[in-house]
PLY file of the C-alpha trace (Angstrom):
ply
format ascii 1.0
element vertex 136
property float x
property float y
property float z
element edge 135
property int vertex1
property int vertex2
end_header
-43.44 8.98 -13.05
-45.71 7.87 -15.83
-47.25 4.46 -16.40
-44.91 3.65 -19.29
-41.88 4.18 -17.05
-43.39 2.10 -14.23
-44.18 -0.78 -16.58
-40.68 -0.52 -18.09
-39.17 -0.76 -14.62
-41.33 -3.79 -13.83
-40.26 -5.46 -17.09
-36.63 -4.79 -16.22
-37.20 -6.25 -12.74
-38.64 -9.48 -14.13
-35.70 -9.84 -16.55
-33.17 -9.16 -13.77
-34.94 -11.53 -11.38
-35.16 -14.43 -13.82
-31.70 -14.03 -15.35
-30.23 -13.44 -11.89
-31.67 -16.77 -10.82
-30.15 -18.45 -13.89
-26.71 -16.81 -13.52
-26.37 -16.55 -9.73
-28.43 -19.58 -8.79
-27.52 -22.08 -11.49
-24.72 -21.30 -13.97
-22.18 -19.62 -11.68
-23.39 -20.72 -8.24
-20.41 -23.00 -7.55
-17.86 -20.50 -8.87
-19.31 -17.66 -6.81
-19.47 -19.88 -3.71
-15.73 -20.56 -4.02
-15.00 -16.83 -3.71
-17.58 -15.90 -1.07
-17.23 -16.28 2.69
-19.73 -19.02 3.63
-20.20 -17.54 7.11
-21.79 -14.48 5.48
-24.27 -16.41 3.34
-27.74 -17.63 4.25
-28.24 -21.37 3.77
-29.88 -22.44 0.52
-33.61 -21.91 0.63
-33.51 -19.21 3.33
-33.19 -16.25 0.96
-36.15 -13.88 1.08
-37.53 -13.99 -2.46
-39.80 -10.99 -1.92
-36.85 -8.80 -0.96
-34.79 -10.15 -3.84
-37.58 -9.14 -6.21
-37.92 -5.75 -4.49
-34.20 -5.18 -5.01
-34.56 -6.11 -8.67
-37.58 -3.82 -8.97
-35.49 -0.97 -7.58
-32.73 -1.61 -10.12
-35.28 -2.05 -12.92
-36.87 1.30 -12.06
-33.45 2.98 -11.90
-32.50 1.59 -15.31
-35.88 2.54 -16.80
-35.42 6.08 -15.49
-31.89 6.33 -16.91
-33.08 5.07 -20.30
-36.08 7.40 -20.30
-33.95 10.52 -19.87
-31.33 9.59 -22.47
-31.12 12.10 -25.25
-31.98 10.88 -28.74
-34.08 8.00 -29.88
-34.36 4.91 -27.70
-33.35 1.83 -29.68
-32.90 -1.77 -28.63
-29.15 -1.57 -29.27
-28.61 1.71 -27.38
-30.70 0.47 -24.47
-28.80 -2.82 -24.27
-25.44 -1.01 -24.42
-26.52 1.52 -21.79
-27.80 -1.30 -19.58
-24.52 -3.18 -19.95
-22.45 -0.11 -19.05
-24.65 0.78 -16.07
-24.63 -2.84 -14.81
-20.87 -3.17 -15.26
-20.04 0.10 -13.51
-22.48 -0.33 -10.62
-21.51 -3.96 -10.01
-17.78 -3.32 -10.26
-17.98 -0.34 -7.91
-20.21 -2.08 -5.38
-18.27 -5.35 -5.37
-14.87 -3.62 -5.24
-16.08 -1.75 -2.14
-17.40 -4.98 -0.60
-14.08 -6.73 -1.29
-12.13 -3.82 0.18
-14.25 -3.29 3.31
-15.81 -6.63 4.28
-15.01 -10.31 4.49
-17.92 -11.23 2.23
-15.85 -11.68 -0.94
-12.67 -13.71 -0.57
-11.05 -13.00 -3.94
-10.84 -10.08 -6.34
-11.70 -12.59 -9.06
-15.33 -12.55 -7.93
-15.42 -8.77 -8.34
-14.57 -9.23 -12.02
-16.97 -12.16 -12.44
-19.88 -10.29 -10.85
-19.20 -7.15 -12.91
-19.13 -9.13 -16.16
-22.23 -11.09 -15.16
-24.11 -7.91 -14.31
-23.13 -6.35 -17.63
-24.94 -9.25 -19.33
-27.96 -9.09 -17.00
-28.36 -5.34 -17.38
-27.85 -5.50 -21.15
-30.82 -7.87 -21.34
-32.88 -5.74 -18.95
-31.91 -2.58 -20.84
-32.97 -4.14 -24.13
-36.33 -5.21 -22.67
-36.95 -1.80 -21.10
-35.82 -0.01 -24.27
-38.18 -2.13 -26.35
-41.05 -1.13 -24.05
-40.16 2.57 -23.89
-39.69 2.82 -27.68
-43.21 1.53 -28.34
-45.66 4.18 -29.52
0 1
1 2
2 3
3 4
4 5
5 6
6 7
7 8
8 9
9 10
10 11
11 12
12 13
13 14
14 15
15 16
16 17
17 18
18 19
19 20
20 21
21 22
22 23
23 24
24 25
25 26
26 27
27 28
28 29
29 30
30 31
31 32
32 33
33 34
34 35
35 36
36 37
37 38
38 39
39 40
40 41
41 42
42 43
43 44
44 45
45 46
46 47
47 48
48 49
49 50
50 51
51 52
52 53
53 54
54 55
55 56
56 57
57 58
58 59
59 60
60 61
61 62
62 63
63 64
64 65
65 66
66 67
67 68
68 69
69 70
70 71
71 72
72 73
73 74
74 75
75 76
76 77
77 78
78 79
79 80
80 81
81 82
82 83
83 84
84 85
85 86
86 87
87 88
88 89
89 90
90 91
91 92
92 93
93 94
94 95
95 96
96 97
97 98
98 99
99 100
100 101
101 102
102 103
103 104
104 105
105 106
106 107
107 108
108 109
109 110
110 111
111 112
112 113
113 114
114 115
115 116
116 117
117 118
118 119
119 120
120 121
121 122
122 123
123 124
124 125
125 126
126 127
127 128
128 129
129 130
130 131
131 132
132 133
133 134
134 135
């Protein structure tokens, strides 16, 4: 991995972390709580922020890698669209499996909400990473 890819992944992680806090922690917190088993959730304030950031760093690096190997020129629009598609597909697949195999999610509605929310988050991260990777 080169430095440009590592920095791109870090940029994506920061975007995912901050927007995740806004979407998951503020805007849709009550809606998501209605469709999530409270027994499975840590009380507010007990989440491990370092691990949350590490998870976002992993996703940021994955998205940066995907964008770096795309054929053709990296543009802001293509990167945002690719990010949205990747976020939508990964989130839908993961949350559908969680709904089907665990008691974490209590409604299929939250699978749809989380997939749509992740499409937006990953579109923003994809755009930020694409901007970085397209720089000369």
